[in-house]
N, C-alpha and C positions, 0 to 999 in steps of 0.2 A: 505494498501498500503507498503509497507519494499522501503528503496532507498540503493544500496548491491553498494560503491566504492570502486574504488581497483584505491589505489593509485602508480605510477611511475611520470617521467618526460615527455611532449609529443617532437613529434619527430622523425622520425628517427632514427637521431646516439645515442639517448638514448635505441633503442627497445630494445633488449637487455641483458640490463645489469643490477644488480643486485637488485636494486635501483627500477626496475621496475615490482617487479612478482607481485601485486598489480593488474597490469595491463593483466598482461597473466592471472592471476586469473579470472576474470569477463571478456574477451578475451571467455575465452574454456567455460564457462560458460552461457553465452550467444552462442555462438554453437553444444553447447549439449543440448537445453532446446529449438534450435528453438529461436529464438528475435528473435524481427523487428532488421534491420536494422541498423547499426547506428550512428545517424544523433548529429547536435548541436546545443544543448542550455544553462543557470547557466553556462555560459565558459568550455564549462565539452564535449564529450560528452557521451550521452545518447544510451541508448538502451529500449525499453519494453518488457515485456512476464510476463509466468507466471511457477510457478515454486509451485508443492502440490496443485494447485489449489489458491495459494499465487500468487497476482498481483505486478510483484519490476520490483523497474527501476535500471538498473547498470548504473552506471557515472561512470567517469574520466577524472576526472580534467584536465583544460588541461595551468592551469593557472603556472605551475611550482609546484615541490615538495614543499618548505613553502609556499606559500601559497591557498596550496590547500583546506582550512575550505572554502576561500569565495564563491566559486559553491557550496557545499558540505555545506552551511550556506543555497547560494540562494535558492536551489535544496526541500529544507526541510521547509522552508517562503512558499515556491509555493504550491504547496500540502500540508499548516496546516499542519507539522506532528510533533508531535514529538520528540528530539532527540532522544527516544528510540528506534524507529523503521530506525535508523540507523546502520549497520554491515560495517566493513571498514576491508577492505583483505591490506598488508601493508607487507613489511620485517623486517624482524628480526633476529638482528645480537648475542645478547645472546640464540637462539637457535639450535640446528645442523644444517645442509643443512638438507630437506626432511619434517625436523618434525613440527607438527601444533598446534599449542594452542589457542583456543578461550576462549576470557574475557570478562566482562561487567565492566564495570570506570578503577579508575585505573590511573597513570602516563603516561603522554607521553616517557620518559621511552630513552631524549633523539632524539627520533623520529622528525625531523623536519615536517613531514605532523601529525603526528598525535598533535604536541603542536598546527598545525596550524590551524587544527577541539576544538580539546579542547579551543582555543579560542573564533571561533565562533559559535560553535554548544554546549559547555558543555561537562561535558567526560563522560555522563549517558548512552554509545552505545560500543556495541558489536562489539568487536578488534576478529579477525582475525589473528596473527601473521603465519607468515613462517617464515620459521630457512632456514639463509644463510648462518649458520657459523659466526665465528669471527677470524676474518687475526693474530689474535694474541699480534696484538700491537693499540695501540693506533691510531700511526702514520697512522698508513694501513687503514683503517676505510675506510676514502675516496676513496681512488681506487679501495679499497673493492667495496664498495655499487657500485660504477661510472664505475665501470670497467664489462664486459662480462662475461656472463656464458660460462664455458669452454667448451667442445664440448663432454668429460668428463660428469661434472653436467648436460645431460641431461639425462642420465641411471636413477639421481631419479628423475631430475625433471617434466619430459612432464610423467611417471606415479602418480605425485604427483597431475599435474593441472588434469589431468582427473580423478582422487582419487576425487578431490575437487568440480568435479561438476556433479559423482555420486554420490558422498554424500548432490548436495546442500537441496533436499526436505527434511532432516531433519535437514536443518537449517533454511530452512522456515519452518517449523516447528515449531520451540525451542525448537529443543531433542540438545543442544549442546554438550552433555555428549553424545549421538550414535552418530554427525555428527564424532566426532575423536575418535572415534574409528571404525568407517566404513573406513575413511582414515586413518586411522594407517592399518587395516588388507588389504587393498587394496594394497599399498602401502607396503607388504610385513613386519608389523613393529609391529606384536599385539601380544599375547602373543604365545611362540615357545610351540607347543604341548605337553600333556603330554606323560613322557615314556610308549611302548609301553610294554602289557605285557612279560611277562615272556612264552616262546613256553611253547605248549600242551608236547612236548620232554621233554624236560628236567622236566616238571612238575612229570610226569608217568618214571622220574627213580630216584624220591627220594620216589614214592610212591610202587614203586618196593625196595627201599633200604629196606623199613619200614615194607615190607611181607616179608620177607627173614626170614627161621629162624634160633635160638640164634645158636655158635656153640657148638659143646656137647663137654667139657668138662671129662677130663681124670678121671677114677675115682681109678687106683691105683697109686703107683708108689709114687719118689721126687716131680714132678710138681704138682699132686693129694695134697700130703699131704701139702703141702705149700700156696694151696687155702682155704683149710678148716682150718690153721692156719689162715691166711687174714681173712677167714670169719668169726674169734669166734667159728668153732666151736671142736678147739682141747684146 
């Protein structure tokens, strides 16, 4: 079994906030892959299902962000799972909106939910960092993360959530690079296609020019004499 935890704050007043993109991600995964209805356990909302043959427990801590580690740790202990079985989806200020990066281990990077999980579970777990962008100034960070996504942001948010759900089987199988690549392609952030070759018509003009006979040079007169001198024949 794997545990995939999405981070956020409980309550309708927080549902649309940037800090809750982790909740949004696991909600979309549960819906796309036909998970069982959400229920309550471990001071969290949980849903069980399978992705790519792998049994997965989705978890949304209801203890508020700063205490996320308590319900996550409780779930791991209940199922006797190592920390390596855990994947956490959360908002990342240091990534551009819509960007996704996956890593294992590392520091909390100032994220209180991650800091709490590190304290309760250790650091050897997989992190799916979901970019929400930085407001540009430190004093604007709190209102930014606790602010609702703007309507215009739905242009990248909805495709991102769909892409996370579509690529989830790769994550379940442990193919983290494949997961990131598929999300990038599905959200239109993949590599640009190579430039198209030159049209055949243009190539035919070049061939035709090469096949043209060389111009006939004058044999008599001042021009002929000048050409013979340049060519060293006089």
